[in-house]
C-alpha positions in Angstrom: 0.0 0.1 0.2 1.1 3.3 -0.9 2.3 5.4 2.0 -0.2 8.1 0.3 -3.4 6.1 0.2 -5.7 6.1 3.6 -7.2 3.0 4.9 -10.9 2.8 4.7 -11.2 3.1 8.4 -8.9 6.0 8.7 -10.0 9.7 9.0 -8.7 12.2 6.3 -6.7 15.0 7.9 -8.6 18.2 8.3 -7.8 20.2 5.7 -6.6 23.9 6.2 -9.0 25.1 3.0 -12.4 26.0 3.6 -15.0 23.6 2.5 -16.8 24.7 -0.7 -20.3 23.9 0.9 -21.1 27.8 -0.6 -21.1 26.8 -4.2 -23.2 29.2 -6.7 -25.7 26.2 -7.4 -26.3 26.1 -3.5 -26.2 29.5 -2.8 -29.4 29.8 -5.2 -31.1 26.9 -3.7 -31.0 28.5 -0.5 -32.7 31.7 -1.6 -34.9 30.0 -4.0 -36.0 28.4 -0.7 -36.0 31.5 1.3 -37.7 33.3 -1.3 -40.5 30.6 -1.2 -40.6 31.0 2.5 -41.0 34.5 2.4 -43.7 34.5 -0.2 -45.9 31.7 1.6 -45.5 33.7 4.7 -46.5 37.0 3.2 -49.5 35.2 1.4 -50.3 34.0 4.8 -50.1 37.5 6.1 -52.4 39.0 3.5 -54.5 36.3 3.5 -54.7 37.1 7.6 -55.1 40.9 6.6 -57.9 40.2 4.0 -59.4 37.5 6.4 -59.4 40.3 8.8 -60.5 43.4 6.7 -63.6 41.1 5.2 -64.5 40.3 8.5 -64.2 43.9 10.0 -66.4 44.7 6.6 -68.5 42.3 7.6 -69.1 43.4 11.4 -69.3 47.3 10.0 -71.8 46.2 7.4 -74.3 44.5 9.7 -75.1 47.8 11.1 -75.9 49.2 7.7 -79.9 50.1 7.7 -82.6 48.2 5.9 -83.5 49.8 2.6 -86.1 47.8 1.1 -88.5 45.0 1.8 -90.8 45.3 5.0 -90.5 45.6 8.3 -93.0 45.0 11.3 -92.7 47.4 14.1 -94.4 48.2 17.1 -96.9 51.1 18.0 -97.6 51.9 14.3 -101.6 52.7 13.7 -101.4 52.0 9.9 -98.5 51.2 7.5 -95.7 53.6 6.7 -93.6 53.8 3.7 -90.1 55.1 3.9 -88.7 55.9 0.2 -85.2 56.8 -0.6 -83.8 58.4 -3.6 -80.5 58.2 -5.0 -79.0 60.6 -2.7 -80.6 58.4 0.3 -83.2 61.4 0.7 -86.3 60.3 2.5 -89.8 60.4 1.8 -92.2 59.2 4.5 -95.5 58.3 3.7 -98.1 57.4 6.6 -101.6 57.7 7.5 -101.0 60.0 10.4 -98.4 62.5 11.4 -97.9 60.3 14.7 -97.3 57.4 12.6 -94.9 59.8 10.4 -92.9 60.6 13.6 -92.3 57.0 14.4 -91.2 56.3 11.2 -89.1 59.4 11.5 -87.5 58.2 14.4 -86.6 54.9 12.5 -84.9 56.3 9.9 -83.2 58.7 12.0 -81.9 55.9 14.1 -80.9 53.6 11.3 -78.6 56.5 9.8 -77.8 58.8 12.2 -77.7 57.1 16.3 -74.4 57.8 17.0 -74.6 61.7 16.0 -78.2 61.5 18.3 -76.4 59.9 21.1 -73.6 62.6 20.9 -75.9 65.4 21.4 -78.1 64.0 24.0 -74.8 63.2 26.3 -73.2 66.7 25.3 -76.1 68.7 26.6 -76.6 66.5 29.4 -72.8 66.1 30.1 -72.8 62.5 29.9 -69.9 61.8 27.3 -67.7 60.4 29.3 -69.8 57.7 30.3 -69.7 56.3 26.7 -66.0 57.5 25.7 -64.1 57.7 28.7 -62.5 59.9 31.3 -60.8 62.0 28.1 -64.0 63.9 28.0 -64.7 64.6 31.8 -63.9 68.2 31.3 -66.8 68.5 29.1 -69.1 66.8 31.4 -67.9 69.1 34.2 -68.7 72.2 32.1 -72.1 71.3 31.0 -73.3 69.2 33.6 -73.6 72.4 35.8 -76.9 73.0 33.5 -78.4 70.0 34.8 -80.3 69.5 31.7 -81.3 66.2 32.2 -83.7 66.6 34.8 -84.8 69.9 33.5 -85.7 67.7 30.2 -87.6 65.5 32.6 -89.4 68.6 33.8 -90.3 69.6 30.6 -91.5 66.4 29.3 -94.1 66.1 32.5 -95.2 69.4 31.9 -95.6 69.2 27.9 -99.0 69.4 26.3 -100.5 65.9 25.7 -100.2 66.1 22.1 -96.8 67.0 21.9 -95.3 64.5 24.5 -97.1 61.8 22.6 -95.0 63.1 19.6 -92.0 62.6 21.6 -92.8 58.9 22.9 -94.0 57.8 19.6 -90.6 59.1 17.8 -88.7 57.5 20.9 -90.6 54.2 20.3 -89.3 54.5 16.6 -85.9 55.3 17.0 -85.5 52.5 19.4 -87.5 50.1 16.9 -84.6 51.3 14.2 -81.7 50.8 16.6 -82.8 47.3 17.2 -83.8 46.6 13.4 -79.9 46.8 12.7 -77.9 43.9 12.6 -75.3 45.6 15.1 -74.7 48.6 16.4 -73.3 51.6 14.8 -69.6 51.2 13.9 -68.5 54.1 16.3 -69.8 51.4 19.3 -67.6 49.0 18.0 -64.6 51.1 18.3 -65.6 52.6 21.8 -66.5 48.9 22.9 -69.6 50.2 24.1 -73.4 49.7 23.8 -76.0 52.4 22.7 -78.6 52.9 25.6 -82.2 53.2 24.6 -83.4 56.3 23.2 -86.0 58.0 26.0 -88.8 61.0 25.2 -86.8 63.2 27.2 -83.5 63.1 24.9 -85.3 64.7 22.1 -85.8 67.5 24.3 -82.0 67.1 25.3 -81.5 67.5 21.3 -83.4 70.9 21.2 -81.5 72.2 24.6 -78.0 71.1 22.7 -79.1 73.6 20.0 -79.8 76.3 22.7 -75.9 75.5 23.6 -74.8 75.8 20.1 -76.8 79.2 19.2 -77.1 80.9 22.2 -73.9 82.5 25.1 -74.7 79.9 27.8 -71.7 80.9 29.9 -72.6 84.8 29.1 -68.9 85.3 27.8 -69.7 88.3 25.8 -71.4 89.9 28.8 -68.7 89.1 31.0 -66.0 90.4 28.7 -68.0 94.0 28.8 -68.1 93.5 32.6 -64.3 93.2 32.8 -63.6 96.0 30.0 -65.8 98.5 32.2 -64.1 97.5 35.2 -60.4 98.2 34.0 -60.8 100.7 31.4 -61.3 104.4 31.6 -65.0 104.9 30.8 -64.6 107.2 27.4 -62.2 104.1 26.2 -64.6 101.5 27.4 -67.2 103.3 25.1 -65.2 104.0 22.5 -64.5 100.3 21.8 -68.0 98.6 22.4 -69.9 101.0 19.9 -73.6 99.6 19.3 -73.0 99.8 15.7 -70.9 101.1 13.1 -71.2 102.4 9.4 -71.6 99.1 8.1 -74.8 98.7 10.0 -77.7 97.3 7.2 -81.0 97.1 9.4 -84.0 96.3 8.0 -85.3 99.5 9.7 -83.5 102.4 10.8 -79.7 103.4 10.1 -76.3 103.3 11.6 -76.1 103.8 15.3 -73.7 106.6 16.4 -70.5 105.6 18.2 -68.4 107.1 20.9 -65.3 109.5 20.1 -61.6 108.8 20.5 -60.9 109.3 24.0 -58.1 112.2 24.4 -55.1 112.0 25.9 -55.8 113.4 29.1 -58.1 110.4 29.6 -56.0 107.8 28.3 -52.4 108.3 26.9 -50.0 104.9 25.6 -47.2 107.3 25.0 -44.1 106.0 27.0 -43.8 109.2 28.7 -47.1 109.1 30.2 -48.1 108.1 33.7 -50.1 104.8 31.5 -47.3 104.3 28.9 -45.1 101.3 29.8 -44.1 99.1 26.9 -47.3 96.8 25.9 -46.9 93.2 24.9 -46.5 92.7 21.4 -49.5 90.7 19.6 -49.9 86.9 19.1 -49.2 85.5 15.9 -51.7 85.9 13.2 -54.9 83.7 14.0 -57.8 83.1 11.6 -60.6 85.2 13.2 -63.9 83.3 14.4 -66.7 83.2 12.3 -70.5 83.7 13.3 -72.6 83.7 10.3 -76.0 82.3 8.6 -77.8 84.0 5.9 -81.8 84.3 5.0 -83.8 86.6 2.8 -86.8 86.7 1.0 -88.1 88.5 -2.3 -91.6 88.9 -2.5 -93.4 87.7 -5.4 -93.7 91.1 -7.0 -90.3 91.3 -7.6 -89.3 87.5 -9.0 -89.4 86.7 -12.6 -92.8 84.1 -12.0 -94.6 85.8 -9.7 -94.0 83.8 -6.5 -92.0 84.6 -3.3 -88.1 83.3 -3.1 -86.8 82.1 -0.2 -83.3 81.8 0.0 -81.3 80.2 3.3 -78.0 79.0 4.2 -77.1 78.6 7.8 -73.7 78.3 8.6 -72.6 76.1 11.5 -69.3 74.5 12.3 -68.8 71.4 10.1 -68.2 67.8 10.8 -69.0 64.4 9.9 -71.6 63.9 9.6 -73.7 67.1 8.8 -75.9 68.7 11.2 -78.8 68.0 9.1 -81.2 65.1 7.7 -83.0 65.4 4.8 -86.5 64.4 4.7 -90.4 64.8 3.3 -93.6 64.2 5.3 -96.6 63.1 3.6 -99.7 62.8 5.5 -103.6 62.8 5.4 -105.3 66.2 6.2 -107.6 66.1 9.0 -110.4 67.5 6.9 -112.8 65.1 4.7 -111.3 66.7 1.2 -109.1 64.0 0.5 -105.9 66.6 0.6 -102.3 65.8 2.0 -100.0 67.8 3.9 -96.7 67.6 2.3 -93.7 69.1 3.8 -90.1 69.0 2.7 -86.6 70.3 3.7 -84.4 69.5 6.7 -84.7 67.7 10.4 -82.4 67.6 13.0 -81.5 63.7 14.0 -83.1 63.5 17.6 -86.4 65.5 16.9 -89.6 64.8 15.0 -90.3 67.6 13.2 -89.2 69.8 10.4 -86.5 71.9 11.0 -86.7 74.3 7.9 -88.7 73.9 4.9 -91.8 74.4 2.8 -95.1 72.8 3.2 -96.4 74.1 -0.3 -97.8 77.0 1.4 -95.4 78.6 3.5 -91.6 78.3 3.2 -89.3 79.3 6.3 -85.6 79.6 7.5 -83.5 81.2 10.2 -80.5 82.7 11.0 -79.2 83.5 14.6 -80.9 86.5 15.9 -77.5 86.7 18.7 -80.3 88.5 20.7 -79.1 88.8 24.6 -80.2 85.4 25.6 -78.3 86.0 29.2 -77.4 88.1 31.7 -74.7 87.7 34.4 -76.0 88.2 38.2 -73.2 89.1 40.6 -73.8 87.3 43.5 -73.9 89.3 47.2 -73.2 86.7 49.8 -75.4 86.9 53.1 -73.2 89.2 55.8 -74.2 86.3 58.5 -74.1 83.1 56.6 -71.6 82.2 53.7 -73.6 79.7 52.7 -76.4 82.1 51.5 -76.8 85.1 49.3 -79.1 88.2 49.0 -82.7 88.0 47.1 -85.5 90.4 47.2 -87.1 87.9 49.8 -84.1 88.1 52.0 -81.3 85.5 52.5 -81.7 82.1 50.7 -79.3 79.4 51.0 -77.5 78.2 47.7 -79.1 75.1 46.4 -76.6 72.2 46.1 -76.6 69.4 43.8 -74.3 66.3 43.7 -74.0 65.2 40.0 -72.9 61.9 39.3 -70.5 61.5 36.3 -69.5 58.4 35.2 -67.1 57.3 33.2 -66.1 54.4 31.2 -63.9 52.2 32.3 -63.0 54.3 35.4 -64.9 55.1 38.8 -67.6 57.7 38.8 -67.2 61.3 40.3 -69.2 63.5 42.3 -69.6 67.0 41.0 -71.2 69.6 43.4 -73.5 72.3 41.4 -74.3 75.2 43.3 -77.2 77.0 42.0 -79.7 80.2 42.7 -83.0 81.2 42.3 -81.2 82.8 38.9 -79.5 80.2 37.5 -76.4 78.2 38.4 -73.2 79.7 40.0 -70.6 79.2 37.0 -67.9 81.2 38.0 -66.1 83.9 39.8 -65.1 87.2 37.7 -61.5 88.7 37.7 -62.5 90.3 41.1 -63.4 87.5 42.9 -67.1 88.0 42.3 -69.6 85.0 42.6 -71.5 85.6 39.2 -74.6 83.1 38.3 -76.0 83.1 35.0 -79.8 84.0 34.3 -80.4 82.2 30.6 -83.3 81.5 28.4 -83.9 77.9 28.7 -84.0 77.8 32.3 -87.2 79.6 32.6 -90.4 77.9 32.4 -91.9 78.2 29.0 -88.8 78.6 27.2 -88.6 75.4 25.4 -91.3 73.5 23.6 -92.4 71.5 20.2 -94.6 74.2 18.7 -92.5 74.6 15.5 -94.3 71.5 14.5 -97.1 73.8 13.7 -95.1 75.5 10.9 -95.5 71.8 8.9 -99.3 73.1 8.1 -99.3 76.7 8.3 -101.5 78.1 5.6 -99.8 81.7 5.2 -97.3 84.3 6.7 -99.7 85.5 9.4 -100.3 82.0 10.7 -96.5 81.3 10.4 -95.7 84.6 12.5 -98.2 83.5 15.3 -96.6 80.1 15.4 -93.0 81.8 15.5 -94.0 83.6 18.7 -95.0 80.6 20.7 -92.3 78.1 19.6 -89.8 77.3 22.2 -86.7 77.5 20.5 -83.2 79.2 20.5 -84.1 82.8 19.8 -83.7 83.4 16.0 -84.3 85.3 13.0 -87.2 84.0 11.3 -87.6 84.5 7.4 -91.3 83.5 5.8 -92.5 83.3 2.6 -95.9 82.3 1.2 -97.8 81.0 -2.1 -99.6 84.3 -2.3 -96.1 86.1 -2.8 -95.8 87.8 0.9 -92.9 87.8 2.7 -91.9 88.6 6.5 -89.3 88.6 9.0 -89.7 88.2 12.9 -88.0 87.0 16.0 -89.3 83.1 16.6 -88.8 81.8 20.1 -89.0 83.2 23.6 -87.5 86.7 24.6 -87.1 87.8 28.2 -88.7 91.2 29.6 -86.2 93.0 31.4 -87.0 95.5 34.1 -84.8 98.1 35.3 -81.5 97.6 33.2 -80.7 96.5 29.5 -79.1 93.6 30.4 -75.5 95.2 28.7 -73.3 94.6 31.9 -73.1 92.3 34.9 -75.4 93.7 37.7 -76.1 92.8 41.3 -80.1 91.8 41.5 -80.1 91.3 45.3 -82.7 94.0 45.5 -85.1 93.7 42.8 -84.5 96.8 41.1 -82.9 94.3 38.2 -85.1 91.2 37.2 -86.7 89.3 34.3 -90.6 89.4 34.2 -91.8 86.4 31.9 -91.8 87.1 28.2 -92.2 89.6 25.6 -95.6 89.7 24.2 -96.3 88.8 20.4 -97.3 92.3 19.3 -94.2 93.6 21.3 -91.7 91.7 19.4 -90.3 93.4 16.2 -91.4 91.9 13.0 -91.3 93.2 8.9 -94.4 92.3 6.9 -94.7 92.8 3.2 -92.0 95.9 2.9 -92.0 98.1 0.3 -89.1 97.1 -1.3 -90.4 93.7 -1.5 -86.9 92.2 0.0 -85.9 91.0 3.8 -82.6 90.1 4.6 -80.8 88.4 7.6 -77.3 88.0 8.1 -76.9 88.1 12.0 -76.8 91.9 12.0 -78.8 94.2 13.7 -82.5 94.3 12.4 -83.7 96.9 14.0 -83.6 100.2 16.0 -85.2 102.4 18.5 -87.5 101.0 21.1 -87.6 97.7 19.6 -83.9 97.3 19.9 -84.3 98.2 23.8 -86.9 95.1 24.1 -84.5 92.8 22.9 -81.7 93.8 25.2 -78.1 94.6 24.4 -77.4 92.1 21.6 -74.3 90.8 20.8 -74.7 91.4 16.7 -72.3 90.7 13.9 -70.7 93.5 11.6 -73.5 94.1 8.7 -70.9 94.1 5.8 -72.1 90.8 4.6 -76.0 92.0 5.4 -75.3 94.8 3.0 -73.7 92.6 0.5 -76.8 90.7 0.1 -79.2 94.0 0.6 -77.4 95.5 -2.2 -77.5 92.2 -4.8 -81.2 91.9 -3.8 -82.0 95.9 -4.4 -80.6 95.5 -7.5 -82.8 92.5 -9.1 -85.5 93.8 -11.4 -87.1 90.1 -11.5 -85.2 87.7 -9.4 -84.6 84.1 -10.2 -83.7 80.8 -8.6 -80.1 81.4 -10.4 -80.1 84.7 -9.0 -80.6 83.7 -5.3 -77.6 80.9 -5.7 -75.4 83.4 -7.6 -75.9 85.7 -4.2 -75.5 82.4 -2.1 -72.2 82.0 -3.7 -71.0 85.3 -3.9 -67.3 85.9 -2.8 -66.5 89.2 -3.8 -64.2 90.7 -0.9 -66.0 94.2 -0.6 -65.5 94.7 3.0 -61.5 94.2 2.7 -61.3 96.8 -0.5 -60.4 99.8 1.9 -58.0 97.6 3.7 -56.2 96.9 0.5 -56.5 100.5 -0.5 -54.5 101.5 2.9 -51.7 98.9 1.8 -51.2 100.2 -1.6 -50.9 103.9 -0.3 -48.3 102.9 2.6 -46.4 100.7 0.1 -44.6 103.6 -1.4 -41.6 103.2 -3.7 -39.5 104.9 -0.2 -40.8 102.1 1.7 -40.1 99.7 -0.8 -36.6 100.7 -0.9 -36.0 100.4 2.5 -37.2 96.2 2.5 -37.2 95.0 -1.0 -39.9 92.1 -0.1 -42.2 94.9 0.3 -42.5 95.5 -3.6 -43.8 91.5 -4.1 -46.1 92.5 -1.3 -47.4 95.1 -2.9 -47.9 93.7 -6.4 -49.8 90.6 -5.1 -52.0 92.8 -3.6 -52.4 95.2 -6.3 -53.6 92.3 -8.4 -55.7 90.6 -5.8 -58.6 89.8 -8.2 -61.2 91.2 -5.8 -62.5 88.1 -4.5 -61.7 85.2 -1.7 -61.0 82.8 -4.6 -58.3 79.9 -3.6 -56.0 81.2 -6.1 -55.6 84.9 -4.7 -52.5 85.5 -3.0 -53.4 89.3 -2.7 -56.7 88.2 -0.8 -55.2 86.1 1.5 -52.3 89.2 2.4 -54.9 91.6 2.9 -57.0 89.5 5.3 -53.9 88.8 7.2 -52.9 92.2 7.3 -55.8 93.5 8.9 -56.3 90.9 11.3 -52.6 91.2 12.6 -52.7 94.8 12.6 -56.2 94.7 14.8 -54.4 92.2 17.3 -51.5 94.8 17.8 -53.6 97.6 18.3 -56.0 96.3 20.7 -53.3 94.2 22.8 -52.1 97.9 23.5 -55.5 99.5 24.7 -56.7 96.4 26.4 -53.7 95.0 28.0 -54.7 95.7 31.5 -57.8 93.1 30.6 -55.6 90.5 29.3 -53.5 90.6 32.6 -56.5 90.4 34.7 -57.7 87.3 32.3 -55.3 85.3 30.1 -58.4 84.1 27.9 -59.4 87.8 27.2 -59.8 88.5 23.3 -61.5 91.4 22.4 -61.0 91.2 18.8 -62.3 87.5 18.6 -65.3 88.5 21.3 -66.8 92.0 20.0 -68.1 91.8 16.8 -68.3 95.1 15.8 -64.3 95.8 15.9 -63.9 97.1 12.9 -65.6 100.5 14.1 -63.1 101.4 16.3 -60.2 100.0 14.4 -61.0 101.9 11.3 -61.1 104.9 13.3 -57.8 104.6 14.9 -56.1 103.6 11.3 -57.7 106.6 9.6 -57.3 108.9 12.2 -54.2 107.9 13.9 -53.9 109.6 17.3 -50.5 109.6 18.7 -51.6 108.8 22.1 -53.2 105.8 21.3 -50.1 104.2 19.4 -48.8 101.0 20.1 -45.4 102.2 22.1 -43.4 99.9 20.2 -43.7 102.2 17.3 -42.8 105.6 16.8 -45.2 106.7 14.4 -48.2 104.9 13.0 -46.6 104.7 9.4 -44.7 102.3 11.2 -46.5 100.1 12.5 -48.6 99.8 9.5 -45.3 98.7 7.8 -43.8 96.5 10.8 -47.3 94.4 10.0 -46.3 93.9 6.4 -43.0 93.1 7.3 -44.1 90.8 10.2 -46.2 88.5 7.4 -43.4 88.4 5.5 -41.2 86.8 8.0 -44.0 84.6 8.9 -43.5 83.3 5.4 -40.0 83.1 5.6 -40.0 81.3 8.6 -42.5 78.6 7.3 -40.6 78.3 4.2 -43.6 79.3 2.4 -43.3 81.9 -0.7 -45.5 84.5 -0.6 -46.4 83.4 -4.1 -47.5 79.8 -2.6 -49.4 81.5 0.2 -52.9 81.4 -1.7 -56.4 81.7 0.0 -57.1 78.5 -0.8 -53.7 77.3 0.9 -54.7 78.7 3.8 -58.8 78.0 3.3 -59.0 74.1 2.9 -61.5 72.2 4.5 -61.3 70.1 7.0 -64.7 68.6 7.8 -63.8 65.4 10.0 -65.5 62.8 11.6 -64.8 62.9 15.6 -62.7 59.6 15.5 -60.5 60.9 12.9 -58.7 62.8 15.3 -58.3 60.1 17.9 -57.7 57.4 15.1 -55.6 59.5 12.3 -55.0 56.2 10.4 -59.0 56.2 9.9 -58.8 59.4 8.7 -58.8 58.8 4.7 -61.7 56.4 5.2 -64.3 58.6 7.2 -63.5 62.3 6.5 -64.6 64.5 3.7 -61.8 65.4 1.2 -59.4 68.4 1.8 -60.6 70.8 -0.9 -59.2 74.7 -1.5 -62.7 76.2 -0.8 -63.7 79.9 -2.0 -65.2 82.4 0.1 -64.8 84.0 3.7 -66.6 85.6 6.9 -67.3 88.9 5.5 -69.3 88.0 2.3 -72.5 85.9 1.5 -70.2 82.6 0.6 -69.0 82.2 4.5 -66.3 79.7 4.1 -63.7 78.3 6.6 -61.9 75.3 6.9 -64.4 73.7 9.5 -67.0 76.1 9.1 -69.7 77.3 6.5 -72.9 76.2 4.8 -74.4 73.5 6.3 -77.0 73.8 3.8 -78.2 75.8 1.1 -81.5 76.3 -0.4 -83.8 78.4 -2.4 -87.5 77.7 -2.6 -91.1 78.9 -3.5 -93.8 77.3 -1.9 -96.0 75.7 -4.3 -93.2 75.8 -6.9 -90.8 73.3 -4.6 -90.1 71.3 -7.7 -88.1 74.1 -9.6 -86.6 74.6 -5.9 -83.1 73.4 -5.1 -81.0 72.4 -2.1 -77.5 71.0 -1.4 -75.6 70.2 1.9 -72.0 68.6 2.7 -71.1 65.4 3.5 -74.3 63.0 3.1 -77.6 61.3 4.3 -75.9 58.7 6.1 -73.7 58.6 9.1 -72.4 54.9 7.9 -69.2 55.0 6.1 -69.9 52.3 4.2 -73.3 53.4 3.2 -73.0 55.1 -0.4 -74.9 58.1 0.9 -72.1 58.8 3.5 -70.6 61.5 0.9 -72.4 61.6 -2.0 -73.7 64.8 -1.4 -70.8 66.8 -0.8 -69.3 67.3 -4.3 -72.1 69.4 -5.2 -72.1 71.5 -2.2 -68.3 72.1 -2.9 -68.8 73.3 -6.1 -72.1 75.3 -5.2 -74.2 73.2 -7.6 -78.0 72.9 -6.9 -79.5 69.6 -6.5 -83.0 69.4 -6.3 -85.3 70.6 -3.3 -87.4 67.6 -3.7 -86.4 64.3 -3.1 -85.8 62.6 -6.5 -87.1 59.2 -8.0 -87.2 56.5 -5.6 -84.9 54.0 -5.4 -85.1 51.8 -2.3 -88.7 51.6 -0.5 -89.4 50.4 2.6 -92.5 49.5 4.5 -93.0 49.7 7.8 -96.2 47.4 9.1 -98.0 47.2 12.3 -97.3 44.9 15.0 -100.7 42.9 15.6 
């Protein structure tokens, strides 16, 4: 055997070279195996995800409403048909108004129950019970009104027919909720179960509208009280005029304003006694908007001889929309065989038509902004700090222990302290305890008499209904099928004795008080005006004694009303199309004079000092005159006015801001344009912000501050269009808490034209909650549109299908279209 041979039983010597196990062929085999494994695993993950997605979708789809076929419900007197058109708009046909109410509750629950639940819980201060401790702060603030026991008392004392309507509606809601295959999807996310609907809950929804439309905490009056206490009287009167040159009332003209106080009364200059350096204004923030429009044209001034009513009520915009479209049809009580038909919008949670037309009368609202609350300064009994002084002598405070239930946590007890005038809400800047007297707290303020509008036959009957209705005080604009038009304030208005309600005061001796409600003949109205036009845009509507009876209202600037009025008066034969054109009017007439100010101060010398001013001027010069999405100049002019106002008023009201960090004069006082324009045009040196040596320096500094902000944000002026700022943000409540679902449940973000001082009021989350133009008896020629859609369910085809027409301002029919789905509700034997 050779010496180099190896025995079969011998192990070879280990090689010093590595094994060749990583050959290319083996690497390829390993890679293929790995890839196949990954593909299989990925496929399993995808299948699992698809399966989970399909399971989630099936769970969510189970809560979609029943649209067709038959369904047996308890409580019906006869069959009711619920028809839905291509946009999901319902027509409810029943044998009685009672059955229509039950079917309305059924439809509301199937399409919008979670929205209804939030509305009742918010009014009652019961949100944390549904969604957890994160909402306790809201509950604490709202529970002080004790709306749940108030709603129970209202129901117990309600007229039998109205109470029956609420009971029937509640039965329909619970039938509709029970008929769903599962609870609405929001409850699945929250891990909660919906609670049954009670008749009192509909009254909570109505009370929720008082919260939305009125100043429940008297913040405006409290602001005025703070200013009166801390500012010299002439400065206070100058900053709080009763009106401005923009006033556009139906009756009367502008109200006189107070003059600028002289330097001997108030002086901001550094060398004066009060001239310490004032803080700079905060960075520009968008001005709060409060707006709604309604107007009417008499038949004598239209192209076809019938009266026209235009309504676009502006509210905060969210998903779903506030309103739910419907038509109600039921037999008239007479033996003539006629039917009642009323079409318009309902409020989910309530059984009646809120705004609409019944073929004889059409009606709509804007917020009247009358003085609905008064601040009562409490005088504590000197001998007992647990009591307070009243005209009847000392009375102990009422103390109620409210239980706040918290989902997933322990309940909390909240003590609510009340007086004969209302709850004690806060202490003012001087440590004085204050109660709030508010309209819905008073007996007789809330009822369902608005339901009578559904069968009103003419303007005169509708006016009488308006004055007996228990709703938040609203400007009601009316038209009828004879071509008549009218305006009044619907809802209850307190009769003040001994004071005008403008400022906080003590009621301890009875000299200041409320004595019931104004009689109908004391409530201002306008019927068949000579001009044949009526307009309402939250501005002051009247003057003189009529205005005095309304208290000290918090009206908005009349610029929007003037733009509407002038367009109406220019029309000789108004048409439906003309009304829509006014609703979509985004001309910047109010800001034109501010643009002129900018063009005057941006002189060649000013531009030479800072070349950025030249670009600024070029955009302002070519602004287009509208709040259009592509206008840079409009945004610059608007932001200029706002930042300048903040700087000017920060100096004048610094003492108020120091006493109350939440104080914001420019945001709260809607007529601030009056004193602002006076200051900018007269330029009194003693009221100049001491950060500046002259008014010209301050006016230019605001231009530079806007340019500085653009540079800090790295957004060139050329890209700072109004659309970039005014991009819609109409979101579902859950998308804020769960951003990943936002794209599925929110409306699309769109650049939209319009702004606050023009008919087309539009901000990212605020604007027209609906637009309609209607002529009674010509409903088939009328139009309507609203954001979002009929359904609150993300899987419904009607979740967002109304939105495109609203965003584009395109009219869709006022009446429901051809029926696509028909559901028949049958009575249970």
